Residue, then its C-alpha position, 0 to 999 in steps of 0.5 A: m500500500d502506498r504511503v499517503a502524504a502527511v499534511a497539516i495547515i497551521d494559521t499565523r497564530g500557530w493553531v491547526t486548521g487542517w489535518s490530512e489522513g496521512a497525518r493521522l496515519l503518521t501520528g495516530h491523532p485523528a483530525e477532530a482531536v487536533v484541528g482547532r488546537p495549538a500545534a505546539e501541543l503535538l511537539a515532543a521537544e521545543l520547536p526551533a526558533k526559526a522552524l517556520a520562518a523559511r521560504t517556500g520549498t526550503r527543507h528544514g531539520t527534523v521536528a520532534l512530535r509525540h505519537r498518540e501512543g506516547h513515543r517520539l517521532d522525528l520527522a523532516v518537515t517542509a513549510c510552504p506559506l499560504d497567500g493571504g491576498d494582501g501579500r502576507p501569508a495567511g498560514y502555512a502548509v506543513t508537509a512531513e515525510p514518513p520515516g522511510v521516506t526520510f531515510a531514503a532522502q538522507a541516503f540520497e543526500q549522504a551517499s558517497m557515490s554521485m547520484s542525480v535525477f534528470d527529467l525526461q528531457q535530460r534536465y537536472l532535477r536533483l543532485n546529491d552532495a557527491a555529485c555536486k563535488v564531482i561537477g564542482v557546481p552547487e545544486e542551485g546552479l544546475t537544477g533545471r539546466f540541460f545536461l550538455d549545456t553544463v559540460a564540455d563537448t566530448e565523446s564521453n559526455r555525448g555518450f552520457a546524454r545518449h544513454l539518458r535519452e535511451v532510458a527516457e525513451t525505452g524505460l529500460p535501465v542501462r549500465y555501462e563503464s566510461f573513462a571520462a573527465a570530471p571538472a572538479l577532479n582535473r583528470e580522467h577517471f573510470w566510472s561505473l554508471e547505472m541509469w534507471p527510470l523513475r515512475d509514479a504510483s500509476g507506473t508512468q515514467t517521470a524521470v531518470a535516476l543516475a548513480a555513478y561510482d568512481s572505480n578508478e582505483q579498481y580500474w587501474a588495479r585491474r590494468r596492472l594485474a592484466l599487465l602482469n599477466e601479459a608480462a608472464a606470457h611475453i617476457g622471457t620468450t627467448l634466452d637472450v638478455v637484450r631481447t628480454a629487456e626489450e620485452l620488458i620495455e614493450i610491456l611498460v610503454p605506453r600503458y604504464a609509462d611514456f618513456a622507459t629505459v633498462d640499464l644492466l650492469d657490465w658483468v650481466l652482459g658478459a660471462d663473469e659471475p657477480p662481483m662481491v662488492t659494488a661501488d656507489d657509482v656503478e657503470l651500467h650499459r643501456v640495453a633497451y629504451t622506447s618512448t611514445r614519441p616516434g623515434s624516441p627523441g627524448v633518449a640521452v643514452r643510446v643502446g650500447e652506451t654506458q650510464i652512471y647514476r649518482p645519488p640522490a638520483p632515484p636510479a642510484c637510490a633504487l640500486r643501493e636500497g633494492h626497492a622501487i623509488l618514486s619521485q615527482a617533479g620538484e623533488p631533489g632526487f628528481r631535479a638531480w636526475l633530470a639535470d644529469r640526464n639533460e646534460r648528457a642529452p643532445q640539445g633537441a633531446r632534452f626534457r624541458e617540460g611535461v615530465h612530472s613523475m618517474i619511478a626507478v626500480p632495481l632488477r633483482a633476481r635470486g638476491t642479486t642486482l642485475g640493473v635498473a629500469v626507469c619509467v617516466r610519465l609525460a602525457h599520463p596525467e597521473d603521478y606514480g603512486p604507492d600502488d604503482a611502486v608495488f606493481a613496478e617491483e612485481l614486474a621488475s622481479r619477473a623480468a629480472v628472473c628472465i634476464d638472469n635465466a638468459r644470462r645463466f644460459a648465455r654463460e653455460r652456452s659460452t662455457a660449453l662452446a669453449l669446452q667443445h672447441s677445446l676438445l675438437p681438433s684445432g688443426l688437422p695433422g699433416q698427412a699425404a693420403l687425403d685433402v681435408a676440409h671440415r666445418y663445425l657449427p654449434c646449435g643455434s637453439q635454446a637446447g644448448i651445445g651438443g656433443d658432435w665431433f670429428d677427427v682425422i687421425p694419422l695411422s701407420g703405413g701412411r693410412v688415415g683414420l676418419v671419425v665423425g660422431d654425435v653424443v646424445g643430448h646437449g650442454i656441458s655434460s654432452s661436450a664432456t662425454m664427447g671429449r672422452l669418446r674422442t680420446a678413446v677413439r684416438t687411443l683405439a686407433d693408435v693400436d690400429l684396430p679395424p673399424d668394426e673392432l674399434l666400434t665394439h670397444l667404443d660401445d663397451l666404453v659407453t656402456h661403462l660410462a653409463a654405469e659409472n653415472g648411475r644411468e638406468e637407461v644406457a641410451e641416456i648417454g648414448a652416441t652415434c659414430v662412423y669410423a673409416v680408415y683409408d689406405p693411400v697405397s691400396r686406395r681402399l676405404t674401410l668403414a663401419t657405423a654405429g647408428h650414424p648416417a652413412p657418408f656420401l661418396v662422389l667418384p671422379g667423373g661420376d653423376g653426383a653423390e651416392l650414399v655408401p652402402l653400409t651395414a648399419g650397426p646399433p648406436l653406441g651403448i646398446g651392446g650385444l650386437p656386432f658391427e660390420a665393416t665395409e671395404l671400398e676401392l676408390p679411384e684417386g680424387s674421390v670425395v667422401a662426405l661424413f657428417t652428423d644428423g644436424l645437417v638434416a635434422h631441420r627436415a625431420g618431417n621429410p627425411d627423404g627430401a633432406d637426403d636428396e637436398l644434401r646429395r645434390a649439395v655434396g655432388a655440386s662442382a666446386d673449386s676446392l673442398d673448402a668451397l664445397a663445404d661452404g656450399v653444402l652448409k649454405a644449401v641445406l642449413p637454416d640461418q639458426p641450426g636446431d642442432d650441432v653440425a659437424l661436416l668432414l669432407v675428404r678427397t683421396r690421393a694415391l701413393g703410386a708405385d714410384r713411392v712404394a717398394t716391396w720385397d718378399v723375404p725367404a725365411h733364411p738368415a742369409q736373406v737379411a743382407v740381401v734385403r738390406q742391400a736392396a733397401g739401400e739401393q732403393l733409398a739411393a734411387w729416391g735420393l735419400e742416401e742420408t737415411a741409408f745407415v739408419t734404414e739399413l739397421v732398422v731393416s736388419e733388425l726387423v727382418t731378423n726378428a721376423i725370420r727368427y720369431g715369426e712365420p712365413p710369408i715375410q714381406l718388407r715394404l718401404i713407403r716414401d710419404r711425409a716420412l720414410i716408413c719401413e714395414v715388415s710383415d709375417a704370418s705370426s700374430t704374436s706382437p713384439h714387446l720392447r724390453r730392456a736387456h740386462a748387461y749379460d743378455e745376448g739379445g733383446r736390444g734390437l727393438l730398443l735400437v729401432a725405437q731410439l733411432t726412429q721417430r716412432w714405431g709400432s705393430r698392427q694386426t692384419a688379416a694374415g698376421k702382423t706388421i711391425w713398422a717404423e717411421q723416420p723423418l725425411p731429410d727435407a721435412 
């Protein structure tokens, strides 16, 4: 049931002359008990002296009445003078609002949010105190005025009027948010607005009510949270220190700052660990900056240049104190920073006006300071506040962890790369059997340096060992494992093991390494390898593979490159399966390309296409092996290889009959003098008379040992290569051992003399027995 207005008519004497039904319902007094009596008899407290002396329409304070049942009623009353015809009032119409209406009016007036009422033509009818404070105009100056006549002509104000008209025309409420200026607040605020229709008792729409809540703090809090979420996804996408700093700058400008810089300490950009003690004047390197102005005209220090911040400048204080420092225009620290900055800046890049607030925040990760970020506001009207400092520290903390991760990755990569290069051959040994070209490219991805390696190993008899391998995984551990395997291959090659036997021993080594490291799966420390031996005398290439890609072979005058037909063995570390060797006789000038799978790994989805691409590149014509190696890498590799790449190209040579002399030796002691004389004659034919004495002595000792302790057939061979090689072969598999003869021993000094007189010596097993060899340097070496 709708409330009925409580109205009383009081004459100039203060007597009640009229009493409405609403007055009866409100006070409990019927009209017959009140009319004709003084109004003062209804009061529960003394009436204010000027309670009825106000003008029409003016609201007054509360008046205390006594209810018929005895309790007190505090009512807000309004007195309207009644015209007596002679210009003087004949009485007053006093209207009292029921308690519920009074509370509603008080709530409207005292609400902290801005509340207004408009008629259906967008004219002000009523405003509360909060609305008047926001607008900066009292209620009397706005009542009855059209809304758009009281505000500036902006898009947000036009939208406000459009929504008022929409509610008036449709009768439906509207709720929306707007970023608009408020005249009395001197800056834009974010507002949550709600408009709804007001209706009378009959349901007819009479006005439009508005409530506007200043949600500026909540808006900026949401914006800061959104920036933090965005930063989590966009900062640290690479393991590059400079790029990470640039990503931080991209988050800050323009939404948080108009100008921002990131400066890092010198050691962060290098491979050093953080220094133990830092001075107050610390030199920093500018790594990133940006501005809302095109071309960043306000920058004083460019990328790559150094900057020194000194107290009381906020960046220096932030570095020293370890937390964000706020500074506003006019403060000593702000003036010091601005003066130092303008002193360094070119004339056209100096900040003259508009810079009103800045914040400097240290970049700290894991308890270590890495640098400082500086944010400056020019176009942003709001100064930085405490909430901005909390946000800056949170954002800087996340960015600093990403920068530190990138720094640590760069340091580990640098260490692994240095280790890798130290373990790879810095220069290949001289030999006459092959022309060699090699390339090694470290991995360009975030996975880190791998365990690829290659080697060229001179063997006895002018032969050369070729090896290319790849250790599973990336990083320092893979490089260290690679170094151990390369050393093992060289050791096994030095005892002249055939390729298949060498891989068998290498497989055992990988299995033992896995066991030493407590790996449950041997494959975790596995590797692949291809090992080949080329003999320039027989022009034979013998090779075996352990899970490694087969080499490509280009024959002179051929139609291109073809894969060497190999029997593929298992990767190293699997164990239990044999390795098989393949032997090829190659014409002189053949090109063999050994490589790791990094050359074709980027085409993992199309391995056949990758092999065809590599085949064409290897088979292409080139002026030299080095030019061919460069052409292969350029043809098949992307700009940033996803894995390490090792490439070894060799072109075969042959030692002709004019450089090799061979004699079959009957197993009789008298033949020692015969072969000694034949060897001397051959040396004379080669012009090597200076080596005759030593060579004849070596031939005598080796042939004598073969006749005495070996088995026929016996063969002597002299090879003129980069050194003079003397080889004696027999059918016995028993290898000689060097020993020191005692004073009264009649024998045991032969091999000791050979070892002393030659550059190096040794023995190797052959399919028919063994070969003992010794090398002497040539006179012109």
